[in-house]
C-alpha positions as CSV (number, residue, x, y, z in Angstrom):
1,X,-36.6,7.2,3.0
2,X,-38.3,9.1,0.2
3,X,-38.2,8.1,-3.4
4,X,-35.4,10.7,-4.2
5,X,-33.2,9.3,-1.4
6,X,-33.8,5.8,-2.3
7,X,-33.0,6.5,-5.9
8,X,-29.6,8.1,-4.8
9,X,-28.8,5.1,-2.7
10,X,-29.5,2.6,-5.5
11,X,-27.3,4.7,-7.9
12,X,-24.6,4.7,-5.2
13,X,-24.8,0.9,-4.7
14,X,-24.7,0.3,-8.6
15,X,-21.7,2.6,-8.9
16,X,-19.9,0.9,-6.1
17,X,-20.5,-2.6,-7.5
18,X,-19.2,-1.3,-10.9
19,X,-16.0,0.0,-9.2
20,X,-15.6,-3.3,-7.3
21,X,-16.2,-5.5,-10.4
22,X,-13.2,-7.6,-11.1
23,X,-11.8,-9.0,-14.3
24,X,-11.6,-12.7,-13.5
25,X,-13.1,-15.5,-11.5
26,X,-12.9,-15.5,-7.7
27,X,-9.5,-16.7,-6.6
28,X,-9.5,-19.0,-3.5
29,X,-7.3,-18.3,-0.6
30,X,-4.3,-20.6,0.0
31,X,-3.7,-21.1,3.7
32,X,-0.1,-21.6,4.7
33,X,-0.5,-24.3,7.3
34,X,3.2,-25.0,7.6
35,X,3.6,-21.4,8.8
36,X,2.2,-22.2,12.2
37,X,5.1,-24.4,13.2
38,X,7.3,-21.4,12.5
39,X,5.1,-19.2,14.7
40,X,4.2,-17.3,11.6
41,X,0.7,-16.5,12.5
42,X,-1.9,-13.7,12.5
43,X,-2.7,-11.6,15.5
44,X,-5.1,-14.3,16.7
45,X,-2.7,-17.2,16.1
46,X,-4.4,-18.4,12.9
47,X,-2.3,-19.2,9.9
48,X,-1.6,-16.6,7.1
49,X,-3.1,-16.8,3.6
50,X,-2.8,-15.5,0.1
51,X,-4.6,-15.6,-3.2
52,X,-2.7,-16.9,-6.2
53,X,-3.6,-16.8,-9.9
54,X,-1.1,-18.7,-11.9
55,X,0.7,-17.1,-14.9
56,X,0.5,-18.4,-18.5
57,X,2.3,-18.1,-21.8
58,X,5.0,-15.4,-21.8
59,X,4.2,-14.7,-18.1
60,X,4.8,-18.2,-16.8
61,X,8.1,-17.1,-15.1
62,X,7.0,-13.7,-14.1
63,X,5.8,-12.9,-10.5
64,X,3.8,-10.0,-9.1
65,X,3.5,-10.2,-5.4
66,X,1.1,-7.6,-3.9
67,X,0.7,-6.9,-0.2
68,X,-2.8,-6.0,1.1
69,X,-3.1,-2.8,3.2
70,X,-5.3,-2.0,6.2
71,X,-3.6,0.4,8.7
72,X,-1.7,-0.6,11.8
73,X,-2.3,-1.3,15.5
74,X,0.1,0.7,17.8
75,X,-0.9,-0.7,21.2
76,X,-2.1,-3.9,22.8
77,X,-5.5,-2.3,23.0
78,X,-5.8,-1.5,19.4
79,X,-4.4,-4.9,18.4
80,X,-7.0,-6.6,20.6
81,X,-9.7,-4.7,18.7
82,X,-8.3,-6.0,15.3
83,X,-7.6,-9.5,16.5
84,X,-11.0,-11.1,15.9
85,X,-11.7,-9.3,12.5
86,X,-10.4,-10.0,9.0
87,X,-7.5,-7.6,9.9
88,X,-6.2,-10.0,12.6
89,X,-7.4,-13.3,11.7
90,X,-7.5,-15.5,8.5
91,X,-10.6,-17.2,10.0
92,X,-12.5,-14.0,9.5
93,X,-11.3,-13.4,5.9
94,X,-13.5,-14.0,2.8
95,X,-12.2,-17.2,1.2
96,X,-12.2,-16.0,-2.4
97,X,-11.2,-12.7,-3.9
98,X,-11.3,-11.2,-7.5
99,X,-8.4,-9.5,-8.9
100,X,-8.2,-6.1,-10.8
101,X,-6.0,-3.2,-11.6
102,X,-2.4,-4.2,-11.4
103,X,-3.5,-7.8,-10.6
104,X,-6.0,-7.8,-13.4
105,X,-6.2,-10.8,-15.9
106,X,-7.5,-9.0,-19.0
107,X,-4.9,-8.0,-21.5
108,X,-6.7,-4.9,-22.7
109,X,-7.0,-3.6,-19.1
110,X,-3.5,-4.8,-17.8
111,X,-1.3,-5.4,-20.9
112,X,2.1,-5.7,-19.2
113,X,1.1,-8.0,-16.2
114,X,-2.1,-9.8,-17.1
115,X,-0.6,-13.2,-17.7
116,X,2.0,-13.1,-14.8
117,X,1.8,-15.2,-11.7
118,X,-0.2,-12.7,-9.5
119,X,-0.5,-12.9,-5.8
120,X,-2.2,-10.9,-3.1
121,X,-0.8,-11.5,0.4
122,X,-3.6,-11.0,3.1
123,X,-2.8,-8.6,5.9
124,X,-3.5,-9.8,9.4
125,X,-0.6,-8.5,11.7
126,X,-1.1,-4.7,11.9
127,X,2.7,-3.9,11.5
128,X,3.2,-3.8,7.6
129,X,4.7,-7.3,7.9
130,X,7.5,-6.3,10.2
131,X,6.7,-7.5,13.7
132,X,8.4,-10.4,15.6
133,X,7.8,-10.9,19.2
134,X,8.4,-14.4,20.6
135,X,6.4,-14.0,23.9
136,X,2.6,-14.2,23.9
137,X,0.7,-12.6,26.7
138,X,-1.8,-15.3,28.0
139,X,-4.3,-12.7,28.7
140,X,-4.5,-11.0,25.3
141,X,-3.3,-14.0,23.3
142,X,-1.8,-11.7,20.7
143,X,0.8,-12.7,18.3
144,X,3.1,-10.0,16.8
145,X,4.6,-12.0,13.9
146,X,4.2,-10.0,10.7
147,X,7.8,-10.5,9.6
148,X,7.5,-14.2,10.0
149,X,4.3,-14.2,8.0
150,X,6.0,-12.4,5.1
151,X,8.9,-14.9,5.1
152,X,6.6,-17.9,5.4
153,X,4.5,-16.8,2.4
154,X,7.5,-15.8,0.3
155,X,9.1,-19.2,1.1
156,X,5.9,-20.9,-0.1
157,X,5.9,-19.0,-3.3
158,X,9.6,-19.7,-3.9
159,X,8.8,-23.4,-3.6
160,X,6.0,-22.9,-6.1
161,X,8.2,-21.6,-8.9
162,X,9.2,-18.0,-7.9
163,X,12.8,-19.1,-7.3
164,X,13.1,-19.3,-11.1
165,X,11.5,-15.9,-11.8
166,X,12.8,-13.9,-14.7
167,X,10.7,-10.7,-13.9
168,X,9.3,-9.9,-10.5
169,X,7.5,-7.0,-8.7
170,X,6.8,-6.6,-5.1
171,X,4.0,-4.1,-4.7
172,X,1.3,-3.1,-2.2
173,X,-1.2,-0.5,-1.3
174,X,-1.3,1.7,1.8
175,X,0.3,-0.3,4.8
176,X,0.9,-2.9,2.1
177,X,2.6,-0.2,0.0
178,X,4.8,0.7,2.9
179,X,5.6,-3.0,3.4
180,X,6.7,-3.1,-0.3
181,X,9.3,-0.4,0.5
182,X,10.4,-2.0,3.7
183,X,10.9,-5.5,2.2
184,X,12.0,-4.5,-1.3
185,X,15.8,-5.1,-1.1
186,X,15.1,-8.4,0.9
187,X,12.7,-9.5,-1.8
188,X,15.3,-8.9,-4.5
189,X,18.0,-10.9,-2.6
190,X,15.8,-14.0,-2.6
191,X,15.5,-14.1,-6.4
192,X,17.9,-15.0,-9.1
193,X,20.6,-12.5,-9.8
194,X,19.7,-12.5,-13.5
195,X,16.0,-11.5,-12.8
196,X,14.7,-8.1,-13.4
197,X,13.2,-7.2,-9.9
198,X,11.6,-4.0,-8.9
199,X,9.1,-2.6,-6.4
200,X,6.0,-0.6,-6.7
201,X,4.5,1.3,-3.7
202,X,0.9,2.6,-4.1
203,X,-0.2,5.2,-1.4
204,X,2.5,3.8,0.9
205,X,4.9,6.8,1.0
206,X,3.8,8.0,4.4
207,X,5.9,11.0,5.3
208,X,7.5,12.2,8.5
209,X,5.2,15.3,8.3
210,X,4.3,18.1,10.5
211,X,0.6,18.4,11.6
212,X,-1.6,21.4,12.2
213,X,-0.5,21.8,15.7
214,X,3.1,22.1,14.6
215,X,3.9,18.6,16.1
216,X,4.3,15.1,14.5
217,X,1.6,12.8,15.8
218,X,2.6,10.3,13.1
219,X,6.2,10.0,14.4
220,X,4.7,9.0,17.8
221,X,2.2,6.7,16.3
222,X,4.7,4.9,14.0
223,X,7.2,4.7,17.0
224,X,4.5,2.9,19.0
225,X,3.8,0.5,16.1
226,X,7.5,-0.4,16.0
227,X,7.8,-0.8,19.8
228,X,4.6,-2.9,20.2
229,X,5.5,-5.3,17.3
230,X,9.2,-5.6,18.0
231,X,9.8,-4.3,14.4
232,X,13.2,-2.6,14.8
233,X,15.2,-5.6,14.2
234,X,13.4,-6.3,11.0
235,X,13.5,-2.9,9.4
236,X,16.2,-2.4,6.7
237,X,19.6,-2.5,8.4
238,X,20.9,0.0,5.8
239,X,18.6,2.5,7.4
240,X,18.6,1.5,11.1
241,X,22.5,1.6,11.1
242,X,22.2,5.4,10.4
243,X,19.3,6.6,12.3
244,X,16.7,5.8,15.0
245,X,15.0,2.6,14.2
246,X,11.5,4.0,14.5
247,X,12.3,6.5,11.8
248,X,13.0,3.7,9.5
249,X,9.3,3.1,9.3
250,X,9.1,6.2,7.2
251,X,9.9,5.6,3.5
252,X,11.8,8.9,3.1
253,X,14.6,7.5,5.3
254,X,14.6,3.9,3.9
255,X,14.4,4.9,0.3
256,X,17.7,6.7,0.6
257,X,19.6,3.4,1.0
258,X,17.7,1.1,-1.2
259,X,19.4,-0.8,-3.9
260,X,16.2,-2.0,-5.8
261,X,14.4,0.2,-8.3
262,X,11.3,1.7,-6.8
263,X,8.2,3.3,-8.3
264,X,5.9,5.5,-6.2
265,X,2.3,5.9,-7.1
266,X,0.9,8.5,-4.7
267,X,-1.3,11.6,-4.4
268,X,0.5,14.6,-3.1
269,X,-2.8,15.1,-1.3
270,X,-3.1,11.5,-0.1
271,X,-6.6,11.5,1.6
272,X,-5.4,9.2,4.4
273,X,-2.4,11.4,5.1
274,X,-4.4,14.6,5.1
275,X,-6.8,13.1,7.5
276,X,-4.3,11.4,9.8
277,X,-0.9,13.0,9.4
278,X,-1.7,16.7,8.6
279,X,-5.0,17.1,10.6
280,X,-5.4,14.1,12.9
281,X,-8.5,14.0,15.1
282,X,-6.4,14.1,18.3
283,X,-5.0,17.7,17.4
284,X,-8.3,18.9,15.9
285,X,-10.3,19.0,19.1
286,X,-12.8,21.6,17.8
287,X,-13.3,19.6,14.7
288,X,-12.6,22.6,12.5
289,X,-11.2,20.3,9.9
290,X,-13.9,17.8,9.8
291,X,-15.6,19.1,6.6
292,X,-12.4,20.0,4.8
293,X,-11.0,16.4,5.4
294,X,-14.2,15.0,3.9
295,X,-14.0,17.2,0.8
296,X,-11.2,19.6,-0.2
297,X,-13.7,21.8,-1.9
298,X,-15.1,22.6,1.6
299,X,-11.8,23.8,3.0
300,X,-11.5,27.4,3.9
301,X,-8.9,29.5,2.1
302,X,-6.6,29.2,5.2
303,X,-7.0,25.5,5.4
304,X,-6.5,25.0,1.7
305,X,-3.2,26.9,2.0
306,X,-2.2,24.5,4.8
307,X,-3.1,21.6,2.6
308,X,-0.8,23.1,-0.3
309,X,1.9,23.4,2.3
310,X,1.5,19.7,3.1
311,X,2.0,19.0,-0.7
312,X,5.3,20.9,-0.4
313,X,6.3,18.7,2.6
314,X,5.4,15.6,0.7
315,X,7.3,16.4,-2.4
316,X,10.4,17.3,-0.4
317,X,10.2,14.0,1.4
318,X,9.9,12.2,-2.0
319,X,13.0,14.0,-3.4
320,X,14.9,13.5,-0.2
321,X,14.2,9.8,-0.2
322,X,14.6,8.9,-3.8
323,X,17.1,11.7,-4.7
324,X,17.9,11.7,-8.5
325,X,18.3,8.0,-8.9
326,X,17.8,7.0,-12.5
327,X,16.1,3.8,-11.4
328,X,13.3,5.7,-9.5
329,X,9.8,6.1,-11.0
330,X,7.2,8.6,-9.9
331,X,3.5,9.0,-10.7
332,X,2.3,11.7,-8.3
333,X,-1.1,13.1,-8.9
334,X,-3.2,15.8,-7.3
335,X,-6.4,13.9,-6.7
336,X,-7.8,13.5,-3.2
337,X,-7.3,9.8,-3.2
338,X,-5.7,6.8,-1.4
339,X,-4.7,3.6,-3.3
340,X,-5.1,3.9,-7.1
341,X,-3.4,0.7,-8.6
342,X,-5.9,-1.9,-7.6
343,X,-9.0,-0.7,-9.2
344,X,-10.2,-1.1,-12.8
345,X,-11.4,2.4,-12.8
346,X,-8.0,4.0,-11.9
347,X,-5.3,1.7,-13.3
348,X,-5.9,1.9,-17.1
349,X,-9.5,2.6,-17.8
350,X,-10.8,5.3,-20.3
351,X,-11.5,7.7,-17.5
352,X,-8.5,6.8,-15.2
353,X,-6.6,9.8,-13.8
354,X,-3.7,11.0,-15.9
355,X,-0.4,12.6,-15.1
356,X,2.0,13.7,-17.8
357,X,-0.4,12.2,-20.4
358,X,0.0,8.8,-18.9
359,X,-2.3,6.6,-16.8
360,X,-0.8,4.6,-14.0
361,X,-0.9,1.2,-15.8
362,X,1.0,2.6,-18.8
363,X,3.6,4.5,-16.5
364,X,4.4,1.5,-14.4
365,X,4.7,-0.9,-17.4
366,X,7.0,1.5,-19.4
367,X,9.2,1.9,-16.3
368,X,9.4,-1.7,-15.4
369,X,10.4,-2.8,-18.8
370,X,12.7,0.1,-19.3
371,X,10.8,1.3,-22.4
372,X,11.0,4.9,-21.0
373,X,11.7,6.5,-17.6
374,X,8.7,8.0,-15.8
375,X,9.0,10.8,-13.2
376,X,5.9,13.0,-13.4
377,X,4.5,15.2,-10.6
378,X,1.2,16.7,-11.1
379,X,0.4,20.4,-10.8
380,X,-1.2,21.7,-7.5
381,X,-4.8,20.9,-6.6
382,X,-7.3,21.5,-8.3
383,X,-5.6,21.7,-11.6
384,X,-6.2,18.1,-12.9
385,X,-9.5,17.6,-14.7
386,X,-9.1,13.8,-14.7
387,X,-9.4,13.9,-10.8
388,X,-13.0,14.8,-11.0
389,X,-14.3,11.2,-10.8
390,X,-11.8,9.9,-8.4
391,X,-12.1,12.8,-5.9
392,X,-15.8,12.1,-5.7
393,X,-15.1,8.6,-4.6
394,X,-12.9,9.6,-1.6
């Protein structure tokens, strides 16, 4: 490696460490040992865990429960490949974690939620916390118990004071953002009727979209997730009573029947969705989309038009799902990004992306406390100059 290349690598390392820098001390993982007796275990049979930083002062009775993301496994084979990693076993997870963004502990960087009880639930089931299959194959030794994990962790938090919550948010990023939508009404039902309870989904609004072949590989994929994990019985009944259960893994069908206020943080050009819903590798056999998916600036004119059409699909799915509800919140930008609420640099920093003159942290706080409604959708790519930094990170 020459001096120039080494310098670039060092700069990248420093920049990455800066982005990952958290605002508080490392928070130890709480292992829910009592969950094992309930069969509420990770793919490998290990007990679930979460990280918990207690609230203080005015936030002592406020709770923010954030669910970790990390994709899904849709078959026995793909779940086996996750089983012995941190995505399938609490034994493989780092034992401490720092919080930032929506979970941050500094008042200046997170003024509305910094002193709340803040929790991150670790993700080790591969089904957005929806699975529940009693049988365990002795050959694979896989446990599909995501729904039980969620219930066991929530029960543990209720016992630690969340049952007395005055304000509460269920949030998540990516697969965790989807989980926040799927469990939103259930979460509200477990808390006091007098509590203000809302949900925030970051990069979790995965759409029932059409891919470049004209088909919908994502429908098949999500259908296999639901089948493999036995998720159908745990998806919102308000949705499954009206349509095929596997479609109720898509937010646009679930959101139509939700009672609890929901805030969507998403890019209309979500980088995961462009790579996996619009142009999945399975239908891009000639790899014509490889460079475009890495960097939208490398898309051909025809490809970029297809990407713009996907934005249209996405916005239609949002409007179909959330309708004109006065309780909904929207912060939809045009950055090529995935997950924007958990980082210091994208939540409420000086150079954080902006939509409608508001950064994410300000928009979510105003919406939660009913200071002002927030429903802003960015102009089409590449119109937003505040995306420059975040686009370069994707």
